[in-house]
C-alpha positions as CSV (number, residue, x, y, z in Angstrom):
1,M,-21.0,-5.3,-11.3
2,T,-23.7,-3.4,-13.2
3,G,-23.1,0.2,-14.1
4,N,-20.2,2.3,-15.4
5,I,-16.9,2.2,-13.5
6,V,-14.6,5.2,-13.2
7,I,-10.9,4.5,-12.3
8,F,-8.8,7.3,-11.0
9,V,-5.4,6.5,-12.5
10,T,-2.3,7.6,-10.6
11,D,0.0,4.7,-11.5
12,Q,0.3,1.7,-13.8
13,R,-1.5,-0.5,-11.3
14,Q,-4.6,1.6,-11.4
15,S,-4.4,1.7,-15.2
16,N,-4.2,-2.1,-15.4
17,L,-7.3,-2.4,-13.3
18,A,-9.4,-1.7,-16.3
19,A,-8.5,-5.1,-17.9
20,C,-9.6,-6.9,-14.7
21,L,-13.0,-5.5,-14.2
22,P,-16.2,-6.1,-16.2
23,G,-18.5,-3.5,-17.8
24,K,-17.8,-0.1,-19.3
25,I,-14.7,1.5,-17.9
26,H,-13.7,5.1,-17.9
27,R,-10.2,6.2,-16.9
28,L,-9.4,9.6,-15.3
29,D,-5.7,9.6,-15.8
30,W,-4.1,12.7,-14.4
31,R,-0.7,11.6,-15.4
32,R,-1.7,13.2,-18.7
33,G,-4.0,15.8,-17.2
34,V,-7.7,15.8,-16.6
35,E,-10.0,18.5,-17.9
36,K,-12.9,19.6,-15.6
37,E,-15.5,19.0,-18.3
38,E,-14.2,15.5,-19.0
39,A,-14.3,14.6,-15.3
40,L,-17.8,15.9,-14.8
41,K,-19.1,14.1,-17.9
42,V,-17.6,10.8,-16.8
43,L,-18.8,11.1,-13.2
44,D,-22.4,12.0,-14.3
45,N,-22.7,8.5,-15.9
46,S,-20.9,6.5,-13.3
47,R,-21.9,3.9,-10.7
48,Y,-18.6,2.8,-9.2
49,L,-15.6,5.0,-8.4
50,V,-12.2,3.3,-7.9
51,L,-9.9,5.7,-6.1
52,P,-6.2,5.3,-5.6
53,V,-4.2,3.6,-2.9
54,P,-3.9,5.5,-0.7
55,V,-7.0,7.6,-1.3
56,T,-5.2,10.8,-0.3
57,K,-3.4,10.7,-3.7
58,I,-6.5,12.3,-5.0
59,E,-5.6,15.5,-3.1
60,R,-2.5,16.0,-5.2
61,N,-4.7,16.9,-8.1
62,H,-6.5,20.1,-7.0
63,D,-9.1,20.2,-9.7
64,V,-10.1,16.5,-9.5
65,N,-10.2,16.7,-5.7
66,L,-12.4,19.7,-5.8
67,I,-14.8,18.2,-8.3
68,L,-15.1,15.0,-6.3
69,K,-15.8,17.0,-3.1
70,E,-18.5,19.0,-4.9
71,E,-20.0,15.9,-6.5
72,L,-20.2,14.0,-3.2
73,T,-22.5,16.6,-1.9
74,R,-24.9,15.5,-4.7
75,E,-24.4,11.9,-3.9
76,K,-28.0,11.1,-2.8
77,E,-29.0,11.8,-6.4
78,R,-26.6,9.1,-7.6
79,D,-26.1,5.9,-5.6
80,W,-22.4,5.8,-5.9
81,M,-20.1,3.1,-4.5
82,L,-16.5,4.1,-3.8
83,F,-13.5,1.7,-3.6
84,G,-10.1,2.7,-2.5
85,G,-7.3,2.1,0.0
86,I,-6.6,3.8,3.3
87,F,-9.5,6.2,3.6
88,G,-8.4,8.8,6.1
89,P,-10.7,10.4,8.8
90,E,-11.6,13.3,6.5
91,W,-12.5,11.0,3.6
92,R,-14.6,8.7,5.8
93,Q,-16.4,11.7,7.2
94,R,-17.0,13.1,3.8
95,C,-18.5,9.8,2.5
96,E,-20.7,9.4,5.6
97,D,-22.0,13.0,5.4
98,A,-23.0,12.4,1.8
99,G,-24.5,8.9,2.6
100,T,-22.0,7.3,0.2
101,E,-21.1,3.7,0.7
102,Y,-17.3,3.1,0.5
103,Y,-15.0,0.1,0.9
104,D,-11.5,0.3,2.1
105,M,-9.6,-2.5,0.4
106,M,-6.7,-2.2,2.8
107,T,-8.9,-3.5,5.6
108,D,-9.3,-6.7,3.7
109,A,-6.9,-9.3,5.2
110,V,-6.5,-11.1,1.8
111,V,-5.6,-7.9,0.1
112,V,-3.2,-6.9,2.8
113,H,-1.4,-10.3,2.7
114,R,-1.2,-10.4,-1.1
115,N,-0.1,-6.7,-1.2
116,A,2.7,-7.6,1.4
117,C,3.9,-10.4,-0.8
118,I,4.2,-8.1,-3.8
119,T,5.8,-5.4,-1.7
120,A,8.5,-7.9,-0.5
121,E,9.4,-8.8,-4.1
122,A,9.5,-5.1,-5.0
123,T,11.7,-4.4,-2.0
124,V,14.2,-7.0,-3.2
125,A,14.3,-5.1,-6.6
126,E,14.9,-1.8,-4.8
127,I,17.8,-3.4,-2.8
128,L,19.4,-4.8,-5.9
129,K,19.0,-1.5,-7.7
130,Y,20.5,0.7,-5.0
131,S,22.9,-1.5,-2.9
132,D,26.4,-2.4,-4.0
133,Y,26.2,-5.8,-2.3
134,S,24.6,-9.2,-3.0
135,I,21.7,-10.1,-0.8
136,R,23.1,-13.6,-0.1
137,E,25.2,-13.6,3.1
138,Q,24.6,-9.9,3.6
139,K,23.4,-8.7,7.0
140,I,20.1,-6.8,6.4
141,I,18.1,-5.0,9.1
142,V,14.3,-5.0,8.8
143,S,12.7,-2.3,10.9
144,G,9.2,-3.4,12.0
145,Y,7.5,-6.8,11.9
146,G,4.0,-6.1,10.7
147,R,2.6,-7.7,7.5
148,C,5.1,-6.1,5.2
149,G,8.1,-6.4,7.5
150,R,7.4,-10.1,8.2
151,E,7.1,-10.9,4.5
152,I,10.2,-8.9,3.6
153,A,12.2,-10.7,6.2
154,R,11.0,-14.1,5.0
155,V,11.9,-13.4,1.4
156,L,15.3,-11.9,2.2
157,S,16.1,-14.9,4.5
158,A,15.1,-17.3,1.8
159,M,17.6,-15.6,-0.5
160,G,20.4,-16.2,2.0
161,A,20.5,-12.8,3.8
162,K,21.3,-12.7,7.5
163,V,18.2,-10.8,8.7
164,T,18.0,-8.9,12.0
165,V,14.5,-7.5,12.9
166,L,14.0,-4.4,15.0
167,A,10.7,-4.4,16.8
168,R,9.3,-2.7,19.9
169,S,6.9,-5.5,20.7
170,A,8.3,-8.5,22.7
171,E,5.7,-10.7,21.0
172,A,6.9,-9.5,17.5
173,R,10.5,-10.2,18.4
174,R,9.6,-13.7,19.7
175,L,7.7,-14.4,16.5
176,A,10.7,-13.2,14.4
177,R,13.0,-15.5,16.3
178,T,10.7,-18.5,15.9
179,E,10.8,-17.8,12.1
180,G,14.5,-17.9,12.0
181,H,15.7,-14.3,12.3
182,E,17.7,-12.4,14.8
183,A,15.4,-9.9,16.6
184,V,16.2,-7.0,19.0
185,D,14.5,-3.9,20.4
186,F,15.1,-0.6,18.6
187,S,17.4,0.5,21.5
188,Y,19.9,-2.0,20.0
189,G,19.7,-0.4,16.6
190,P,23.0,1.4,16.7
191,E,24.9,-1.7,17.7
192,E,23.2,-3.8,15.0
193,A,23.7,-1.1,12.3
194,Y,27.5,-1.3,12.4
195,G,27.6,-4.6,10.5
196,A,24.7,-4.0,8.1
197,R,24.9,-2.6,4.6
198,T,21.1,-2.4,4.0
199,V,18.3,-1.3,6.3
200,V,14.6,-1.7,5.2
201,N,12.2,0.4,7.2
202,T,8.5,-0.4,7.3
203,V,7.5,1.7,10.3
204,P,5.7,5.0,9.6
205,A,7.3,6.8,12.6
206,L,10.8,8.1,13.2
207,V,12.7,5.0,14.2
208,I,15.9,5.2,12.1
209,R,17.5,7.9,14.1
210,E,20.9,9.7,14.3
211,P,22.6,7.2,16.8
212,M,21.8,4.3,14.4
213,I,22.7,6.2,11.2
214,R,26.0,7.3,12.7
215,E,27.1,3.7,13.0
216,M,26.4,2.8,9.4
217,H,29.1,2.3,6.8
218,S,29.3,5.0,4.2
219,D,28.1,2.7,1.5
220,A,25.1,1.5,3.4
221,V,21.6,2.2,2.0
222,I,18.2,2.7,3.7
223,I,15.2,1.5,1.8
224,D,12.3,3.3,3.5
225,I,8.9,1.8,2.3
226,A,6.9,3.4,5.1
227,S,4.2,5.9,4.2
228,R,5.0,9.6,4.3
229,P,7.0,11.1,6.0
230,G,8.7,7.8,6.4
231,G,10.7,6.6,9.4
232,T,14.2,7.9,8.8
233,D,16.0,11.0,10.1
234,L,16.8,12.5,6.7
235,M,18.9,15.3,8.0
236,A,21.1,12.8,9.9
237,A,21.4,10.6,6.9
238,E,22.5,13.5,4.7
239,A,25.0,14.6,7.4
240,Y,26.6,11.2,7.4
241,G,26.4,10.6,3.7
242,I,24.0,7.6,3.9
243,K,21.7,7.0,0.9
244,V,18.0,6.9,1.7
245,V,15.5,5.6,-0.9
246,A,11.9,6.6,-0.3
247,A,10.3,3.5,-1.8
248,L,6.6,4.4,-1.7
249,G,3.8,2.7,-3.4
250,L,5.9,-0.3,-4.6
251,P,2.9,-2.4,-5.8
252,G,2.0,0.5,-8.1
253,L,5.5,0.4,-9.7
254,Y,6.4,-3.3,-9.8
255,T,4.4,-6.3,-11.1
256,T,1.5,-3.9,-11.8
257,K,-0.8,-6.4,-13.5
258,S,-0.6,-8.8,-10.5
259,S,-1.1,-5.8,-8.2
260,A,-4.1,-4.7,-10.2
261,K,-5.6,-8.2,-10.0
262,V,-5.3,-8.2,-6.2
263,L,-7.5,-5.0,-6.0
264,A,-9.9,-6.2,-8.8
265,D,-10.5,-9.5,-6.9
266,A,-11.4,-7.5,-3.8
267,I,-13.7,-5.1,-5.7
268,L,-15.5,-8.0,-7.4
269,E,-15.9,-10.0,-4.2
270,H,-17.3,-7.0,-2.2
271,S,-19.6,-6.0,-5.1
272,K,-21.0,-9.5,-5.1
273,I,-21.6,-9.6,-1.4
274,R,-23.2,-6.1,-1.5
275,Q,-25.5,-7.1,-4.4
276,D,-26.6,-10.3,-2.6
277,R,-27.3,-8.3,0.5
278,K,-29.2,-5.7,-1.4
279,E,-31.4,-8.2,-3.1
280,A,-31.9,-10.0,0.2
281,K,-31.9,-13.4,-1.4
282,T,-33.1,-16.4,0.5
283,W,-32.0,-19.9,-0.4
284,I,-34.1,-22.9,0.5
285,Y,-32.5,-26.3,0.6
286,Q,-34.8,-29.4,0.5
287,I,-33.3,-32.5,2.0
288,A,-35.0,-35.7,0.9
289,I,-34.8,-38.5,3.5
């Protein structure tokens, strides 16, 4: 990577990225506040922008978000390259209108897998922090069997938990069973909830509903790692006295150096591919016979 790099710091993972990337690094860390003049000066001398995961975290800082919007309209004067995770429709359109190249790291299969592994470890930490029960021999429900749900179920099972997977897809349930878990449709959620002390939700849609919450023991805990607004009926949980932990952005909170390296590896790999493509190198191999 040639050129200055600006990292938008929203958590410790983003902060640790600086140690994993080459070249001159500037941090815009709005945990301590960012002045408009500072942001403009840094952006004027930048080549690569590393945005948060998800990118929409930018919008929580009004000044930085506004500056970035304004500067993107001048992008054709710059040749910026943006990195981030989960570019929503508005951000994608904004970059395309400005002619800005961007790379969504959460579309990279390697990043998604390594991120799921870290998320699973962090989920274990959240369970141990908030549950009154040991994982071993505990019945734990995992809602959803995508990348994160599958890895969480695997880790919990390896620790001795009795894992039941809730999944809408018959194929997902079949896969969960072949990997050693119980698996049922969400319609069986209330029946399964009665014997569980922990529910881990990975589905970003309302799937942990009142009929299921009603059957939970009063000391049960729901660890909801799904993106906002989560997948739990919070009003029902409050009515029945069930603790809900909104465990968002776990890779930014746990093992943050390992989490940073996952993103850094993706940035460096994509930068190399982009540079090779830009230079249009042709390699000629001579075979002597």
